[in-house]
C-alpha positions as CSV (number, residue, x, y, z in Angstrom):
1,M,-1.0,-6.7,14.3
2,K,0.3,-9.5,16.2
3,M,-1.8,-9.0,19.3
4,L,-4.8,-8.6,17.4
5,F,-4.3,-12.1,16.1
6,Q,-3.5,-13.7,19.3
7,K,-6.9,-12.0,20.3
8,L,-8.4,-14.0,17.2
9,F,-7.0,-16.9,18.4
10,I,-8.2,-16.9,21.8
11,L,-11.4,-16.1,20.6
12,L,-11.3,-19.2,18.4
13,F,-10.4,-21.2,21.3
14,L,-12.9,-20.2,23.5
15,A,-15.6,-20.9,20.8
16,G,-14.3,-24.3,20.7
17,A,-13.5,-24.9,24.4
18,Y,-17.0,-23.2,25.5
19,P,-19.9,-23.4,22.9
20,V,-21.5,-20.2,24.5
21,F,-18.8,-18.4,23.0
22,A,-19.4,-19.5,19.3
23,Q,-20.2,-17.4,16.8
24,Y,-22.4,-19.9,15.2
25,D,-26.0,-21.1,14.8
26,S,-28.1,-24.4,14.6
27,G,-28.0,-23.4,10.5
28,T,-24.1,-23.8,10.3
29,N,-22.0,-26.7,11.0
30,E,-21.2,-26.7,14.5
31,G,-17.7,-25.8,15.3
32,Y,-17.4,-23.0,12.6
33,T,-17.1,-19.5,13.6
34,C,-17.8,-16.3,11.2
35,W,-15.3,-13.4,10.9
36,Q,-16.1,-10.2,9.2
37,C,-14.1,-7.3,7.1
38,P,-14.0,-4.2,9.2
39,V,-14.0,-2.6,6.1
40,C,-15.8,-3.9,3.3
41,G,-18.4,-6.3,5.2
42,Y,-16.8,-9.8,3.7
43,V,-17.5,-12.9,5.8
44,V,-16.0,-16.0,5.9
45,S,-17.0,-19.3,8.5
46,L,-13.7,-21.1,9.5
47,T,-12.9,-24.2,12.1
48,A,-10.7,-23.1,14.7
49,D,-7.5,-25.1,13.1
50,Q,-8.4,-23.1,9.3
51,A,-8.5,-19.6,11.3
52,A,-5.2,-20.3,13.5
53,S,-3.6,-21.2,9.8
54,I,-4.5,-17.8,8.3
55,N,-1.4,-15.6,8.1
56,A,-2.9,-12.7,10.1
57,Y,-1.2,-10.0,7.3
58,S,-3.1,-11.7,4.5
59,P,-5.1,-9.1,3.2
60,C,-9.2,-9.2,2.6
61,P,-9.8,-10.8,-0.6
62,V,-12.4,-8.4,-1.4
63,C,-11.4,-4.5,-0.3
64,Y,-7.3,-5.6,0.4
65,S,-7.9,-2.7,2.8
66,A,-7.8,-5.0,6.2
67,Y,-6.0,-7.8,7.3
68,A,-7.1,-11.2,8.6
69,G,-5.7,-10.1,11.9
70,N,-8.2,-7.1,12.2
71,F,-11.6,-9.4,11.2
72,V,-13.9,-9.4,13.9
73,P,-16.2,-12.0,15.0
74,V,-20.1,-12.1,14.0
75,S,-23.0,-13.8,14.0
76,C,-23.2,-16.6,11.3
77,Q,-26.9,-16.5,11.5
78,T,-26.7,-12.5,10.8
79,A,-24.1,-12.6,8.8
80,L,-24.9,-15.4,6.4
81,G,-28.9,-15.3,6.6
82,S,-31.3,-17.4,8.8
83,G,-31.0,-19.7,5.7
84,A,-27.4,-20.8,6.1
85,P,-26.1,-23.6,4.1
86,D,-25.3,-27.0,5.7
87,T,-21.5,-26.2,4.7
88,P,-20.1,-22.8,5.8
89,E,-19.5,-20.7,3.1
90,T,-17.8,-17.2,2.2
91,T,-19.9,-14.5,1.4
92,K,-19.7,-10.4,1.5
93,S,-22.4,-8.6,3.4
94,G,-24.6,-6.7,1.0
95,Y,-23.1,-8.1,-2.2
96,N,-24.9,-11.0,-4.0
97,R,-23.2,-14.6,-4.6
98,T,-22.1,-13.5,-8.1
99,Q,-20.2,-10.5,-7.1
100,V,-18.5,-12.5,-4.2
101,E,-17.0,-15.2,-6.6
102,N,-16.2,-12.5,-9.2
103,G,-14.0,-11.0,-6.5
104,I,-12.7,-14.5,-5.7
105,A,-11.8,-15.5,-9.4
106,N,-10.0,-11.9,-9.8
107,L,-7.8,-13.0,-7.2
108,E,-7.3,-15.7,-7.7
109,E,-6.2,-15.1,-11.1
110,E,-3.3,-13.2,-9.3
111,G,-2.0,-16.0,-8.0
112,S,-1.5,-14.9,-4.3
113,Y,-4.2,-16.6,-2.1
114,E,-6.1,-19.9,-2.4
115,I,-9.9,-19.5,-1.7
116,E,-12.4,-22.2,-1.9
117,T,-15.7,-21.5,-1.8
118,G,-17.9,-24.1,0.2
119,S,-15.1,-25.3,2.2
120,A,-13.9,-22.0,3.6
121,R,-10.3,-23.1,3.1
122,I,-8.2,-20.0,2.8
123,S,-4.3,-20.6,2.3
124,S,-1.4,-17.8,1.7
125,Q,0.7,-18.6,-1.4
126,V,3.2,-15.7,-1.2
127,P,6.2,-17.2,-0.2
128,K,8.0,-15.2,3.0
129,S,11.8,-15.7,2.3
130,S,12.3,-15.0,-1.3
131,S,10.4,-12.9,-4.3
132,D,7.3,-14.1,-6.1
133,T,8.7,-15.0,-9.5
134,S,5.0,-15.5,-10.7
135,S,4.2,-11.7,-10.4
136,H,3.8,-9.6,-13.3
137,K,3.6,-6.1,-12.6
138,G,7.2,-5.5,-11.7
139,K,9.8,-5.9,-8.8
140,I,9.6,-3.9,-5.9
141,L,12.8,-3.7,-3.8
142,M,12.4,-3.6,-0.1
143,V,15.5,-2.6,2.0
144,L,16.2,-3.7,5.5
145,S,18.8,-3.1,8.0
146,P,20.9,-6.5,9.1
147,Q,19.3,-6.2,12.3
148,Q,16.0,-4.8,13.9
149,Y,14.2,-4.3,11.4
150,Q,10.7,-3.6,12.3
151,E,8.3,-6.6,11.1
152,E,5.4,-5.4,10.9
153,E,6.5,-2.9,7.9
154,L,8.0,-5.6,6.3
155,N,5.4,-8.0,6.1
156,V,2.1,-5.8,5.6
157,P,3.7,-3.9,2.9
158,R,5.2,-7.3,1.2
159,D,2.2,-9.2,1.3
160,Y,0.2,-6.3,-0.1
161,F,2.6,-5.8,-2.8
162,Q,2.5,-9.8,-3.9
163,S,-1.2,-9.5,-3.3
164,R,-1.3,-6.8,-6.1
165,G,0.8,-8.7,-8.6
166,Y,4.1,-7.3,-8.0
167,S,7.2,-9.3,-7.0
168,V,9.2,-8.3,-3.8
169,V,13.1,-8.5,-3.4
170,L,14.8,-7.8,-0.1
171,A,18.1,-6.3,0.2
172,S,20.7,-5.4,3.2
173,K,23.9,-5.0,4.0
174,G,26.6,-7.8,4.8
175,V,23.8,-10.5,5.9
176,K,22.2,-13.6,4.2
177,T,20.0,-13.5,6.9
178,A,18.2,-10.1,8.3
179,T,17.0,-10.1,12.0
180,G,13.9,-8.5,13.3
181,M,13.1,-6.6,16.4
182,N,11.0,-9.5,18.0
183,G,13.2,-12.3,16.7
184,E,11.7,-12.7,13.2
185,S,14.6,-13.3,10.7
186,V,14.1,-13.7,7.0
187,L,16.2,-14.6,3.7
188,V,18.1,-11.3,2.2
189,D,17.8,-11.9,-2.0
190,L,20.6,-9.3,-2.4
191,D,23.5,-7.2,-0.8
192,L,22.8,-3.8,-1.5
193,K,26.2,-3.2,-3.7
194,E,24.8,-6.0,-6.2
195,V,21.2,-3.8,-6.4
196,D,20.7,-2.8,-10.1
197,L,17.8,-0.4,-10.0
198,S,16.9,-0.8,-13.6
199,D,15.2,-4.3,-12.7
200,Y,12.8,-2.4,-10.2
201,V,9.6,0.1,-10.3
202,A,10.2,1.2,-6.8
203,V,12.2,0.9,-3.8
204,V,11.2,0.7,-0.3
205,F,13.3,1.6,2.9
206,V,12.0,-0.9,5.9
207,G,12.0,1.0,9.4
208,G,13.2,-0.2,12.7
209,E,15.7,0.2,15.8
210,G,18.5,-0.9,13.4
211,I,18.8,2.6,11.7
212,Y,19.4,4.3,14.8
213,S,21.8,1.5,16.4
214,L,23.6,0.9,13.3
215,R,23.7,4.6,12.2
216,L,22.3,3.3,8.6
217,N,21.1,7.1,8.0
218,I,24.8,7.9,7.5
219,D,25.4,4.7,5.9
220,P,27.0,5.2,2.7
221,D,25.7,2.4,1.1
222,Y,22.3,3.3,2.0
223,Q,22.6,6.7,1.4
224,A,23.9,6.1,-2.1
225,L,21.2,3.7,-2.7
226,A,18.5,6.4,-1.9
227,K,20.3,8.8,-3.9
228,S,20.6,6.9,-7.4
229,T,16.7,6.1,-6.8
230,S,16.0,9.8,-6.6
231,A,18.1,10.6,-9.6
232,Q,16.4,7.8,-11.6
233,K,12.8,9.4,-10.8
234,K,11.7,6.1,-9.6
235,L,9.2,6.1,-7.0
236,M,10.9,5.6,-3.2
237,G,9.1,4.9,0.1
238,A,10.5,5.0,3.7
239,I,8.5,4.4,6.9
240,C,9.3,4.8,10.6
241,L,13.1,5.4,11.3
242,A,13.9,5.0,7.3
243,P,13.0,8.4,6.5
244,W,16.4,9.4,8.3
245,I,18.2,7.6,5.5
246,L,16.7,9.7,3.1
247,A,17.0,12.9,5.0
248,D,20.7,12.5,5.6
249,A,21.2,11.8,1.9
250,G,19.8,15.4,1.1
251,L,16.4,14.1,-0.3
252,L,14.0,15.8,1.8
253,K,15.0,19.4,1.8
254,G,11.7,21.3,1.2
255,K,9.6,18.1,1.1
256,R,6.6,17.1,3.0
257,A,7.5,14.1,5.1
258,T,6.9,12.3,8.0
259,A,8.6,9.8,10.2
260,S,8.5,7.9,13.8
261,E,10.8,10.5,15.1
262,T,10.5,13.8,13.0
263,D,12.8,16.2,14.9
264,H,15.9,14.8,12.8
265,I,14.5,14.9,9.3
266,K,13.3,18.5,10.3
267,S,16.5,19.4,11.2
268,K,17.5,18.2,7.6
269,G,15.2,20.6,5.8
270,A,11.7,18.4,6.0
271,I,8.4,19.9,6.3
272,I,6.7,18.0,9.2
273,S,3.1,16.5,8.2
274,D,1.0,15.3,10.8
275,E,-0.4,12.5,8.1
276,A,0.7,8.9,8.7
277,V,1.5,8.6,5.3
278,V,2.8,11.5,3.0
279,Q,3.6,11.6,-0.5
280,D,5.8,14.7,-1.8
281,G,6.5,14.0,-5.7
282,N,8.3,10.6,-5.9
283,I,8.8,10.1,-2.0
284,I,6.2,8.6,0.1
285,T,7.2,8.2,4.0
286,G,5.0,6.8,6.6
287,N,5.3,7.1,10.3
288,G,5.5,3.9,11.8
289,P,3.8,0.2,11.9
290,N,0.4,1.3,12.2
291,A,0.5,3.0,9.0
292,S,2.2,0.2,7.4
293,G,-1.1,-0.5,5.6
294,E,-2.1,2.7,4.2
295,F,1.7,3.1,3.3
296,A,1.6,0.3,1.2
297,Q,-1.5,1.1,-0.5
298,A,-0.1,4.5,-1.2
299,I,3.0,2.9,-2.9
300,V,0.8,0.8,-5.2
301,A,-1.6,3.8,-5.8
302,A,1.3,5.8,-7.1
303,L,2.7,3.3,-9.3
304,E,-0.5,2.5,-10.8
305,A,-1.5,6.1,-11.1
306,S,2.1,6.5,-13.2
307,G,1.9,4.0,-15.3
308,N,5.2,2.7,-14.2
309,A,3.6,-1.0,-13.4
310,S,4.4,-3.1,-16.3
């Protein structure tokens, strides 16, 4: 995802430096480029500075199925129509203006992202180091390795959960700040021993090399949290190497599951699936960072299908 966003930034730089690369036409203010959601066709026109300020993990404000880093450059004339307005606008290919504005209004009611039609300003309002106290559907606990957690497996699901009205609390063991595999750091809200499961509608274990290097799959505190979550019949997710924690806690025996390295969970009785994201009962597993978006969507879908969202 980061590489995609870097490519986006490079394209924007080229558009500013060499007009031949720019995806604008004479009907749209010079200096704006248009970007389209590859899933639903939603289009936004932005300056290079505006585009560079957008969080690459921000979900599409219309379909939530793609992230800003995956948007592709398109011709403004084609996307917005030959009668492009004097000021850049946001639109959705195949939808009328009222439908788009209604979608934006619904998003603004959730308080996750701010979009100003006519100025093409998009700004993430999701905090990066603390829970979103304005969320109203309940809390999701995300559990990290103290070191070497996988950033995409934290950031993509967290942003999606918050965009859908959930607040997120981060827990780890023995640290106030957890560090990621690529140098990111994030403030930890709770130590594992401080977790009260009655506060949460779901528990999600984030993957990363720290699970292997710190042997968190056999850590008694990580295992205890997984077992308690299962005993209380709460929805539980684990992605990448995190399913190892569930497997060593005895929770994947006879269950369909996946992971980035499946031999270990298979040795503990899991039934391995080739799918990127697998749900078996109250347990959802994902096979790695590329599955982060689908993994997050599956968790939210399961919560809302079960009626556990408050």
